[in-house]
C-alpha positions in Angstrom: 0.0 0.0 0.0 2.8 2.4 0.9 2.9 5.5 3.1 1.1 8.5 1.6 2.3 12.1 1.7 0.8 15.2 0.4 1.4 15.6 -3.4 1.5 11.9 -4.1 -0.5 10.4 -7.0 -3.0 7.7 -5.9 -5.6 5.6 -7.4 -8.8 4.2 -5.7 -9.0 0.4 -5.8 -12.2 -1.0 -7.4 -13.1 2.5 -8.8 -12.0 4.5 -11.7 -10.8 7.5 -9.6 -7.3 8.9 -9.4 -6.0 12.1 -8.0 -3.3 13.9 -5.8 -3.1 13.5 -2.1 -4.2 16.8 -0.5 -4.4 15.8 3.2 -3.3 12.8 5.3 -5.2 12.4 8.6 -4.2 9.1 10.2 -6.0 6.4 8.1 -8.1 8.9 6.1 -6.6 10.4 3.0 -8.2 13.3 1.0 -7.7 13.1 -2.7 -8.3 15.9 -5.2 -9.6 14.0 -8.2 -8.6 14.8 -11.8 -12.0 16.6 -12.0 -11.0 18.8 -9.1 -13.3 17.3 -6.4 -12.0 16.5 -2.9 -12.8 12.9 -1.8 -11.9 11.0 1.3 -10.8 7.4 1.4 -9.3 4.9 3.8 -5.6 4.1 3.3 -6.6 0.5 2.5 -8.7 1.7 -0.5 -5.9 3.5 -2.2 -2.8 2.6 -4.2 0.1 4.9 -4.5 1.2 5.6 -8.1 5.0 5.7 -8.2 6.8 6.5 -11.4 5.0 6.7 -14.7 2.4 3.9 -15.2 1.5 3.3 -18.7 -2.3 2.8 -18.1 -4.1 3.7 -14.9 -7.3 2.1 -13.7 -9.0 5.4 -14.6 -7.7 5.4 -18.2 -8.6 1.7 -18.5 -12.2 2.4 -17.3 -12.5 5.3 -19.8 -11.5 3.0 -22.7 -13.9 0.4 -21.4 -16.7 2.9 -21.3 -16.1 3.9 -24.9 -16.0 0.3 -26.1 -19.3 -0.4 -24.4 -21.1 2.4 -26.3 -23.4 0.7 -28.8 -21.9 0.9 -32.3 -24.0 2.2 -35.1 -24.8 -0.4 -37.6 -24.1 0.5 -41.1 -27.2 0.1 -43.2 -26.4 -0.6 -46.8 -27.1 2.6 -48.7 -28.8 2.2 -52.0 -27.2 4.4 -54.5 -29.7 6.4 -56.7 -28.5 4.5 -59.8 -29.3 1.2 -58.2 -32.7 2.4 -56.8 -33.9 3.2 -60.3 -32.2 0.2 -62.0 -34.6 -1.8 -64.0 -35.8 -5.1 -62.5 -36.0 -6.9 -65.7 -33.9 -7.1 -68.9 -34.9 -8.7 -72.2 -32.2 -9.3 -74.7 -33.8 -9.5 -78.2 -30.7 -10.4 -80.1 -31.8 -13.4 -82.2 -29.0 -15.7 -81.0 -30.4 -15.3 -77.4 -33.9 -16.3 -78.6 -33.4 -19.3 -80.9 -30.7 -22.0 -81.2 -30.0 -21.2 -84.8 -31.2 -18.5 -87.1 -29.8 -20.3 -90.2 -32.3 -20.2 -93.0 -34.5 -17.5 -91.4 -35.5 -14.4 -93.3 -35.1 -11.0 -91.7 -38.9 -10.9 -91.6 -39.0 -14.2 -89.6 -36.3 -12.9 -87.2 -38.1 -9.6 -86.7 -41.4 -11.4 -85.9 -39.7 -13.7 -83.3 -38.1 -10.6 -81.7 -41.4 -8.7 -81.6 -43.4 -11.7 -80.3 -40.8 -12.1 -77.5 -41.0 -8.4 -76.7 -44.8 -8.4 -76.5 -44.8 -11.6 -74.4 -42.3 -10.2 -72.0 -44.0 -6.9 -71.7 -47.3 -8.6 -70.9 -45.5 -10.8 -68.3 -44.0 -7.7 -66.6 -47.4 -6.1 -66.5 -49.0 -9.2 -64.9 -46.1 -9.5 -62.3 -46.3 -5.7 -61.6 -42.7 -5.1 -62.7 -42.3 -1.3 -63.2 -39.2 -1.1 -65.4 -38.2 -3.3 -68.2 -35.2 -2.8 -70.5 -35.4 -4.2 -74.1 -31.9 -4.7 -75.5 -32.3 -4.5 -79.3 -28.8 -3.5 -80.4 -28.1 -0.6 -82.8 -28.1 -2.2 -86.3 -30.2 -0.5 -89.0 -32.8 0.6 -86.3 -35.6 -1.5 -87.8 -36.2 -3.5 -84.5 -36.1 -0.3 -82.5 -38.7 1.4 -84.6 -41.0 -1.7 -84.5 -40.6 -1.8 -80.7 -41.6 1.8 -80.4 -44.6 1.1 -82.6 -45.6 -1.8 -80.3 -45.1 0.2 -77.1 -47.2 3.1 -78.5 -50.2 0.7 -78.7 -50.2 0.4 -74.8 -51.9 3.2 -72.8 -50.1 2.5 -69.5 -46.4 2.6 -70.6 -43.9 5.3 -71.6 -40.6 4.4 -73.2 -37.2 6.1 -73.6 -33.6 5.3 -74.4 -32.1 3.2 -71.6 -29.0 4.2 -69.6 -26.4 5.1 -72.1 -23.5 4.2 -69.8 -24.7 0.7 -69.4 -26.4 -0.1 -72.8 -25.1 2.4 -75.3 -27.7 3.3 -77.9 -28.9 -0.3 -78.3 -31.6 -0.5 -75.6 -35.0 1.0 -74.8 -36.4 1.2 -71.3 -40.1 0.9 -70.7 -41.8 2.3 -67.6 -45.1 0.6 -66.8 -47.7 2.7 -64.9 -49.3 0.5 -62.2 -53.0 0.6 -61.7 -53.8 0.3 -58.0 
């Protein structure tokens, strides 16, 4: 325990309090805490701090309190681009729709592509999917024009060029207005 004299640094056992001895009165010691408050303790409740201790009870308690603070959980933030990202993509390139297009005329290919587009658009409406991207490619623009003609026949859709960074000029995004 050690003998205490005025000016010594001391720490309280079992508490996170440290300070400087201000008064010694037999077995009673008055400490001035680091916050400036005088507090009385029995000699048996104190430990004299000699030399430079790397971590005091007080400092350890402060670190412990900080670690016990509840940590804020990071919620995944949805970027604006991801929020408006279409839920459904339909690739109308003929090699995606049939095993082989050998022997097919351009008319046959176009009809398969348009039938697929109509079927997928109807499916999206039934499943209440709001955004659909139809990937048609650039080419001569015939499929794109035919798709626009098809989309114009629907009252509850609007269509526009899809995200240029992702699809270039070869895709059209359709927004389907949902009826309650």
